[in-house]
N, C-alpha and C positions, 0 to 999 in steps of 0.2 A: 644845756640842760634838757631842752625839749628832745633833742636828738638821742640823748641817753635814755629818756623815758620811752621813746618810740622803740628803741632796740630791746629794752626790758620787756615791753608789752608783747613785741613780736616773739621773743623767746618763750614767754609763758604760753602763747597761743600754740607754738610748735609743740611744746611739751604736752599740752592738753590733747592735741590731735593724735600724737603718737600713743598716749595712754588710752584714748578711746579706740584706736585701731587694734592695740593689743588685747583690750577688753573684748572686742568683737570676735577676734580670732579664738579666744578662750571659750566663748559661747558656742562657736561653730564646732569646736572639738568635742565639746560636751554632748551636742546634738548628734554628731557623727558617731560618737562612742556607743550610742544605742541606749543610754540610761534615761534619766528623766528628761534631759533636754530642757528647752525653754519654750514658752508659748504653747502651741499645739503639738509640736514635735515630741515624740516620745511613745511609750507603750501604755496600752489600756486593756483591762480585763474586768470582769465582775468578780470582785474579791470574795463574794459569798459562794462562788462556785469552786474555788481552789481548795485542795486538801490542806489540812492543818495537822501539826504534830498531835494535838490532843484527839483528833479523830481516829488515830491508830491505837489508842489506849485499850479499847474493848477488844481489838484484834490481838494485841500483844498479850492480854490476859488469856484469851482463848488458846493461843499458842503455847503459853506457859503451862496451861492445864491440860494440854492435848485433848481439847474439847472435840467431841463427835458433832460435826455440823449437820450431817445427814447420813443416811444409809439406805441401801436398796439390795433387793435380792436378785441374784443372777446365777444361773447354773447350779441352783440348789444351795448357793452360799450367800451369806450376808456380807456385803462390801460396804465399807465405811469411808466417809470423807472426814478425815481428821485435821483440825487446824494446824497448819505448818507454814513456814516461810514459802516452800515450794508450791503449796496449794494456791497461794495468792500471786506468786511471781512466775510467769511463763519462762520458757527456755530462752527467749530472746530478751528477757528483762522486763517485759511489760507487766504492769499491775492489772489484775482483774478480779472482780467479785461479783459478776453479773449472772452467773449460772445459778439455777435453783439449788445446786449442790452445796452452796454456801450457807444454806439455812437462814438463821436469824441474822447473819452477818452479810447477807446479800445487799448490795448497794450501800455498804457503809461508807465507802470512800468514793469521792467524785474523781473518776480517773480520766475525765475529758473536760477540757475547757476551750473556749474561744478567746482570741486576743487580736488586738489591732496595734500595728506600729505605723504611726504617722511619720513618714520619712522627710518630706518637704512640703512646700505649698500646693503641690498637685498630686502627690503619690502617697498611697497607704498600702500596707500589707495586712492581709487577713490570715490568721492562723487558726487551724483546727488542731489542737494539741492533745497528746496522750501521755499518761503518767508512766514513767520507767524509773528503774534504778539508775541513778546518776552515772553517766558514761556509757550506757548500753542503748540509748535511743538513737535514732537517726534524724537528720534535719537540724533545725535550730533549736536551742534551748530557750524556751518561752517564759518559763517560771521555775524557780528553784526553791526547794524546801528541805528541812531535816525532818524525817518521819519518826525519829526516835531510835531506841537501841537495837531493834530487830531489823528494821528495813533501812536504817541509815539515811544517807543522802539520796534524794530523789529529784526528779525534774520532769516537767511537761515538755515534750518534743513535738515540733510540727514543721511542716513545709509551707511557705507562704504562697498565697495567691495575690497577684499584683492588680491594684485598681487605681484609677484616677478619681479625684474628687475636686469639688469646687466649694468654697466657703461663701455662703450668702447670708449676710447678717450673722446670726448665731446658729446657723444650720450648716451641716456638712452634707452635701449631696454627692453620693458615691455612684460610680459607673455601673455598679451591679444593681442599682435601684434602691439601696438602703439610704435612709436619711437619719442623721444623728443631730441632737441638740447639744450644743456646747454649754456645759454648766461648770460651776466652780470645781476644779479638780477632776473633771471627767467628762463623759458623754453619756447620753441617754438616747437609745434607739427609738425612733418613732414607733408607736404602738406598744411600747414597753415602759414600765416604771423603774427597771433595774439600772443602776448606774455602773458604767464602766469606768473604774477609777484609774488614774495614772499611777504607774509603779515603776520600779527599777528592776529589770530582769537580771542584773548582775548581783543583786542582793539575795542571799539565802534566807528564807523566812522560817 
């Protein structure tokens, strides 16, 4: 009877160990996939900086109305900047509204963001990313969004810079001199109050 109980207990222990091993493999795959990951691993950005579909409403209305954003005199003629898709999207697909010619719509959309991807216990990637029509940017897709009926799918693209870091208590000390405090669901850079929230770059917002 004791021998039977021993083998039953041994079988249960082996099943538990195999289950734990499979669970660990699943977590590793999630982290390697570049999504939310677990623990510190994953992507972070200041979500207040990224463009949202609602931000494009005023631009869409201006395009629909063929609004004159600005005008100037040159060569004895009046030249006008009229709101249109091509006025905001460059030949390479990048979005821009920073020139004075955009008039009241200047700086309507945040076309640049910074993001961090924590890869493992010692390495992180820092991205400076710019807004493009989806599929026309170069580098890695850092953040995806749907901008509405005129601009469609867009994405922030960037090329990473690699840094090492060390975690000391609740601080991340990065090799470029930056220090981040680990908070619930994100990071806060020393000297700032803005939270870099964890997000999934595979999800279109």
